[in-house]
VEXDREN-2710 file (C-alpha; in Angstrom, 1 decimal):
% VEXDREN-2710
k/r/px/py/pz
1/UNK/109.5/-192.4/-64.3
2/UNK/108.4/-192.2/-60.4
3/UNK/107.5/-195.0/-58.4
4/UNK/103.6/-194.1/-58.4
5/UNK/103.5/-194.2/-62.0
6/UNK/106.0/-197.5/-61.9
7/UNK/103.0/-199.6/-60.7
8/UNK/100.3/-198.2/-63.2
9/UNK/96.9/-197.1/-62.0
10/UNK/95.1/-200.2/-61.7
11/UNK/97.4/-202.6/-60.3
12/UNK/95.7/-204.1/-57.7
13/UNK/95.9/-207.8/-58.2
14/UNK/92.4/-209.4/-56.7
15/UNK/90.9/-212.3/-59.2
16/UNK/88.2/-213.0/-56.4
17/UNK/86.1/-210.0/-55.7
18/UNK/82.7/-210.2/-54.5
19/UNK/79.8/-208.4/-52.7
20/UNK/77.7/-209.9/-50.5
21/UNK/74.4/-209.5/-49.2
22/UNK/74.3/-210.5/-45.3
23/UNK/70.5/-210.7/-45.1
24/UNK/70.4/-213.6/-47.6
25/UNK/73.9/-214.8/-48.0
26/UNK/74.5/-217.2/-44.9
27/UNK/72.8/-220.1/-46.5
28/UNK/72.2/-223.2/-44.2
29/UNK/74.5/-224.3/-41.6
30/UNK/76.9/-220.7/-41.9
31/UNK/77.7/-221.0/-38.2
32/UNK/78.8/-224.4/-38.2
33/UNK/81.9/-223.5/-40.5
34/UNK/83.1/-221.3/-38.2
35/UNK/85.6/-221.5/-35.8
36/UNK/84.9/-221.4/-32.1
37/UNK/86.5/-218.5/-31.6
38/UNK/84.7/-217.0/-34.5
39/UNK/81.3/-218.3/-32.9
40/UNK/82.6/-216.4/-29.5
41/UNK/83.2/-213.2/-31.0
42/UNK/79.7/-213.5/-33.0
43/UNK/78.0/-214.1/-29.6
44/UNK/79.5/-210.5/-28.1
45/UNK/77.3/-209.0/-30.2
46/UNK/74.7/-206.8/-28.5
47/UNK/72.1/-206.8/-31.6
48/UNK/70.8/-209.7/-33.6
49/UNK/71.4/-207.8/-36.8
50/UNK/75.2/-207.4/-35.9
51/UNK/75.6/-211.0/-34.8
52/UNK/73.8/-212.6/-38.3
53/UNK/76.0/-210.3/-40.6
54/UNK/79.3/-211.0/-38.7
55/UNK/78.4/-215.2/-39.1
56/UNK/77.1/-214.3/-42.9
57/UNK/80.2/-212.4/-43.9
58/UNK/82.6/-215.0/-42.3
59/UNK/81.1/-217.7/-43.4
60/UNK/80.9/-216.4/-46.9
61/UNK/84.9/-215.7/-46.5
62/UNK/85.7/-219.2/-45.8
63/UNK/84.1/-221.2/-48.6
64/UNK/85.4/-218.3/-50.9
65/UNK/88.8/-219.5/-49.7
66/UNK/87.7/-223.0/-49.5
67/UNK/86.9/-222.9/-53.2
68/UNK/90.2/-221.0/-53.9
69/UNK/92.6/-223.5/-51.9
70/UNK/90.6/-226.7/-52.8
71/UNK/89.8/-226.9/-48.7
72/UNK/87.2/-227.5/-47.0
73/UNK/85.8/-224.7/-45.2
74/UNK/85.4/-225.4/-41.7
75/UNK/89.0/-227.0/-41.9
76/UNK/90.6/-223.6/-42.4
77/UNK/92.5/-221.8/-40.1
78/UNK/93.6/-218.6/-39.5
79/UNK/96.9/-216.8/-37.7
80/UNK/96.7/-212.9/-36.8
81/UNK/99.8/-210.6/-37.1
82/UNK/100.7/-208.8/-33.8
83/UNK/98.2/-205.7/-35.1
84/UNK/95.4/-208.1/-35.9
85/UNK/95.7/-208.6/-39.6
86/UNK/94.4/-212.6/-40.1
87/UNK/96.2/-214.7/-42.7
88/UNK/95.6/-218.4/-43.8
89/UNK/97.8/-220.8/-41.5
90/UNK/100.1/-222.8/-44.2
91/UNK/99.1/-220.5/-47.1
92/UNK/100.5/-217.2/-46.8
93/UNK/100.7/-216.5/-50.5
94/UNK/96.5/-216.3/-50.2
95/UNK/96.0/-212.6/-50.0
96/UNK/92.4/-211.6/-48.6
97/UNK/90.5/-208.7/-47.2
98/UNK/87.2/-208.8/-46.0
99/UNK/84.5/-205.5/-44.9
100/UNK/81.1/-205.3/-44.1
101/UNK/78.9/-202.4/-43.5
102/UNK/75.4/-203.0/-42.2
103/UNK/73.9/-205.9/-44.3
104/UNK/76.6/-205.1/-47.4
105/UNK/79.8/-207.3/-47.3
106/UNK/82.7/-206.8/-49.8
107/UNK/85.7/-209.2/-50.1
108/UNK/89.1/-210.0/-52.2
109/UNK/91.2/-212.6/-52.9
110/UNK/94.2/-212.6/-54.6
111/UNK/98.0/-214.0/-54.4
112/UNK/100.5/-211.4/-54.7
113/UNK/100.7/-208.4/-52.0
114/UNK/98.5/-207.9/-49.0
115/UNK/95.3/-206.7/-49.7
116/UNK/92.7/-204.5/-47.8
117/UNK/89.2/-203.7/-48.6
118/UNK/86.7/-201.5/-47.2
119/UNK/82.8/-200.4/-48.0
120/UNK/80.7/-198.3/-46.8
121/UNK/76.8/-197.8/-47.4
122/UNK/76.0/-194.6/-48.2
123/UNK/74.3/-192.7/-45.7
124/UNK/74.2/-189.1/-44.0
125/UNK/77.3/-188.0/-42.4
126/UNK/76.5/-185.0/-40.1
127/UNK/79.9/-184.7/-38.5
128/UNK/82.0/-185.7/-41.7
129/UNK/83.6/-181.9/-41.7
130/UNK/84.6/-182.2/-37.9
131/UNK/85.8/-186.0/-38.7
132/UNK/87.3/-184.8/-41.7
133/UNK/89.4/-182.1/-40.0
134/UNK/90.7/-185.0/-37.4
135/UNK/91.4/-187.6/-40.0
136/UNK/92.0/-186.1/-43.2
137/UNK/94.8/-184.4/-44.8
138/UNK/94.6/-180.5/-45.0
139/UNK/94.2/-180.9/-48.8
140/UNK/91.3/-183.6/-48.6
141/UNK/89.8/-181.7/-45.7
142/UNK/89.5/-178.3/-47.8
143/UNK/88.6/-180.1/-50.7
144/UNK/85.7/-181.5/-48.7
145/UNK/84.6/-178.3/-46.9
146/UNK/84.4/-176.7/-50.8
147/UNK/82.0/-179.2/-51.6
148/UNK/78.1/-178.3/-51.9
149/UNK/76.7/-179.9/-48.5
150/UNK/75.0/-182.3/-50.2
151/UNK/77.6/-183.8/-52.0
152/UNK/79.6/-184.3/-49.0
153/UNK/78.5/-187.6/-47.4
154/UNK/79.7/-189.7/-50.4
155/UNK/82.7/-187.8/-50.7
156/UNK/83.7/-188.5/-46.9
157/UNK/82.6/-191.9/-47.3
158/UNK/84.6/-192.5/-50.2
159/UNK/87.9/-191.1/-48.6
160/UNK/87.2/-193.1/-45.6
161/UNK/87.0/-196.1/-47.4
162/UNK/90.0/-195.6/-49.4
163/UNK/92.3/-194.8/-46.0
164/UNK/90.5/-197.7/-44.3
165/UNK/91.4/-200.2/-47.2
166/UNK/95.2/-198.9/-47.3
167/UNK/95.3/-199.4/-43.8
168/UNK/93.9/-202.9/-43.6
169/UNK/96.3/-203.4/-46.8
170/UNK/99.5/-202.9/-44.4
171/UNK/97.9/-204.5/-41.3
172/UNK/99.8/-202.1/-38.8
173/UNK/96.4/-201.0/-37.1
174/UNK/96.3/-197.3/-35.3
175/UNK/100.2/-196.9/-35.8
176/UNK/99.6/-195.5/-39.1
177/UNK/97.4/-192.2/-38.6
178/UNK/94.9/-192.0/-41.6
179/UNK/95.9/-187.6/-41.8
180/UNK/99.5/-189.0/-43.0
181/UNK/98.6/-189.9/-46.3
182/UNK/96.8/-188.5/-49.4
183/UNK/94.0/-190.9/-51.3
184/UNK/91.6/-188.3/-52.3
185/UNK/88.0/-187.8/-52.6
186/UNK/87.2/-189.5/-55.6
187/UNK/86.9/-193.1/-56.5
188/UNK/89.9/-193.1/-58.9
189/UNK/93.1/-195.5/-59.5
190/UNK/96.6/-194.4/-57.9
191/UNK/99.6/-195.3/-56.2
192/UNK/99.5/-194.1/-52.7
193/UNK/102.6/-193.4/-50.5
194/UNK/102.5/-193.8/-47.0
195/UNK/105.2/-193.1/-44.4
196/UNK/105.8/-195.8/-41.4
197/UNK/108.6/-195.3/-39.3
198/UNK/110.8/-193.5/-41.5
199/UNK/109.9/-195.9/-44.8
200/UNK/107.6/-195.0/-47.8
201/UNK/105.4/-198.0/-48.4
202/UNK/103.7/-198.0/-51.8
203/UNK/100.0/-198.8/-52.0
204/UNK/98.0/-199.4/-55.1
205/UNK/94.6/-198.1/-54.7
206/UNK/91.7/-198.5/-56.8
207/UNK/87.7/-198.0/-56.5
208/UNK/85.4/-201.1/-55.6
209/UNK/83.2/-202.4/-58.5
210/UNK/80.6/-199.7/-58.8
211/UNK/77.1/-199.5/-56.5
212/UNK/74.9/-196.9/-56.7
213/UNK/74.0/-197.9/-52.8
214/UNK/77.4/-197.8/-51.8
215/UNK/81.5/-196.8/-51.8
216/UNK/84.5/-199.2/-51.4
217/UNK/88.0/-199.4/-52.1
218/UNK/90.5/-202.3/-53.0
219/UNK/94.2/-201.9/-52.0
220/UNK/97.3/-204.0/-52.5
221/UNK/100.7/-203.0/-50.5
222/UNK/103.1/-203.3/-53.4
223/UNK/106.5/-202.0/-52.2
224/UNK/108.7/-200.6/-49.4
225/UNK/111.0/-198.0/-49.9
226/UNK/113.5/-196.4/-47.3
227/UNK/113.1/-192.6/-48.8
228/UNK/110.4/-190.6/-49.9
229/UNK/110.5/-189.4/-53.7
230/UNK/109.3/-185.5/-52.7
231/UNK/107.7/-185.4/-49.0
232/UNK/104.4/-184.5/-49.0
233/UNK/102.8/-181.6/-46.8
234/UNK/101.0/-185.1/-45.2
235/UNK/104.3/-186.5/-45.1
236/UNK/105.7/-183.7/-43.4
237/UNK/103.4/-183.7/-40.7
238/UNK/103.9/-187.3/-39.7
239/UNK/107.6/-188.0/-40.1
END
C-alpha cells in the first residue's frame, strides 16, 4: 500500500467548516474586534466593497476561533510564519485557514495538521488556457484544453482552488510553484505529493461542501518524507 492510499481519501480533519456571506455576516462591531494591524490592512483597500468583505471575513474567523477556544474574539493574538501563514499565539494545536472571493467567504478549523482552504465564485476566465499552461502540470493543462470551451471555466477554477488550498496548508508561499504537483480538474478526494527541497510533503485534499455558485477545496498537510515513491512528470520538472 502506498503512502497516498495509507491516508485514505477523505482524511482532512476540519470539524468546523463554514461558508460566509460577506455582505451580511459582518454584524455590529465587526471592525472593533480586529487587531490594529488588521484594521490598518483593511484601510489600505482601494474599494469599499473589498474593505468591507475583508473586515467581515476576519471578524467572522475571530468569532469562530473564539467559540472554538473559549477566548474572547478581540483578545486573540496571531503570529505569522516567515512566509505569512497565520497561527494563534499560544494555541499551536488550533489549525485554521480562511479564504474569500468577492462576497463569499469560507473557513475551516481543526486540530491535527496544518490546514489550507480556498474558494472561488464561479465566473468566466477568458485566459484560463494561458494561465493553465503556466501554472498547471502538463497533464492538467492537456486535460483542460481537451474540454469543451463552456466547461473550462469551472474546471480551471476547481484545479486552481485545489492548488491554492495545498499551498496554503504548507504555508511556503512562492517557494513551491503550482505546476510542480498534480491535483486534477475534478472535485475528488485524494492525497497529493508536493516536492519541496528534496522531500515529499503528503497532503490530504478534498472538495469544499457543494455550492452551485462556487468551487472550493480543503487541504491538510499530513506528513513529510525524504524521498518520493515514484517520481511523476510534475516532480521531474521541479526537483
